[in-house]
N, C-alpha and C positions, 0 to 999 in steps of 0.2 A: 605401376603406382605404388606407392609405398602402403596405402589403406589395404590394397589386394593381398598384402603379405601378412595380415594378421592372423590369419589360420596357420601360418608357417612359424613355429617357435624358434626355429633356428635363424629367422631374419631379424631378430631383435636380441639385444644384450640383456641377460635375465641379472635384475640387481638384486643382490641378497641385503636386505634390510639391517639385518642382525650384523653385517660388516660395516655399512654406511653410517648407521646411527644405532650403536649398540644399546645405549641408555634408553632409548625410545622404542627398540624393537617390539619388545612383549606388548606394549600398550598398542601400538599401531597395526600389528599382523592380524588379529583376529577380527571377526566381524564386529563391527559397533553398532549396539543398540542405542547409543547416546544420541540425543539431540542437540542442536545448536544452542548458542547463547542467546539471550534474548534479543529481539529483533528490535524493539523499541521500549528500553527498560524505564524511560523518563516520563513515557506517555500513557494516560490511563484509557484504558478501553472505552470509557464514556466519551471522550474526545473523538475515537474513532467513528463511534455511532453517531454523534453530532454530525461529523463531515459527511457521512453516507446519508443522513436524513436531508442534508442542504442540498446535495448533489441530487437526492431523488426529487426534492422539491422543484429543482430546476427543470428537470426532465419533466415533471408534471405540469410545470408552467410552459414549457414549450406546447407539450401536447393539447393542453387547454385552451392555449390563446392561438396557437398558430396552425394547428393541424387541421385546416378546413379542406385542404386539398390532398389528393392522393400521393402526390410527389412531395409536398411538404412531409407527411407523415413518413414516409420512406426515409427522407432525410433525418427526420427525428429517432427512427429506428436506428439507423447507423450511429447516431450520435449516441443513444442508450446503450448500444453495443460497445463503443469506445470507453463509455463512462463504467460499465460492468467491468471491462478487462484492466480499465484504471484502478478499481478497488481488488479485482481478482489476485493480480500480481502480488500485492502487499499481504493478501489474505495467505498465500502459499508461504510467504515468510514468517508470518505470524504463526502459522500451523508447525514449524519447526522448532519453538521455544520449548524448551524444558519446564521450565518453572514460571507460569503465569502470575503466580502470588507475588512476584516481587515488583510488578507494577505499581505504581501509586495509585489511590482512590483519587477521584475528582477533586475533592476537596483539599487532600494533601497537595495535589498538583497545583491548584489555585494559590494555595497558601505560599508553597516552596518554589514554584517554577524549575527552571533547568537551565543549564551553561550551553550556549551557541558558541560559533565561531567567533562572533563579535563581542562575546560577553554574555553575563547572565540576564535571563529576562524572566519576568514574572508569569506565572501560570496564566493568569488572564489576558496579558498581553499576548501569549503566543497563541490562546485560544481565539482570540480577535482577529490575530492575522491569518490564522487558518480559516477562519469563518467568513471574512469580511467581503472577500471578492464574490465567492459563490451566492452568499446571501444578497449582496448588491446585484448580482445578475438576475435572481429570481424576481427581485422588485422591478427591474428593469424589463425584463420579460413581460411580467404583468402589466407594466404601464404601457409597453408597445402593443399588447394585446388589446388593452382598453382603448387606445386611440385607434387601432384598426377598427374595432367595433362600432366606435363612434363616427368615423368618417367613412 
């Protein structure tokens, strides 16, 4: 198999970067301490905090209203793990940013908005679109829990 030949330098062609791409060879050859471009340059950090808070409230609503049984508690624990991974992956991307100061403040975001594939959207509309579904789910879970307690 080809991957077993990695230790053998004769099994592969060695490409000289200076020959293939001379104008960028010096830039690309050395070890790079540069970090990547901004992951979300149009989104304020406060919007991310709000999203995390709403999902934490969702997990809390599940735990408070439905976790009366060990089996349900285990399912909620699995769901909490998935939510944690849902936020851990973007956190890795955000840690690769060079300059976090280029992100707008929440006030500037709400005033200016940003461009999407379907056109420009206001910051308030974008924030509502990000928060409406998990917020309504929190209310629905609380309602289901109250109905469960009453009946």
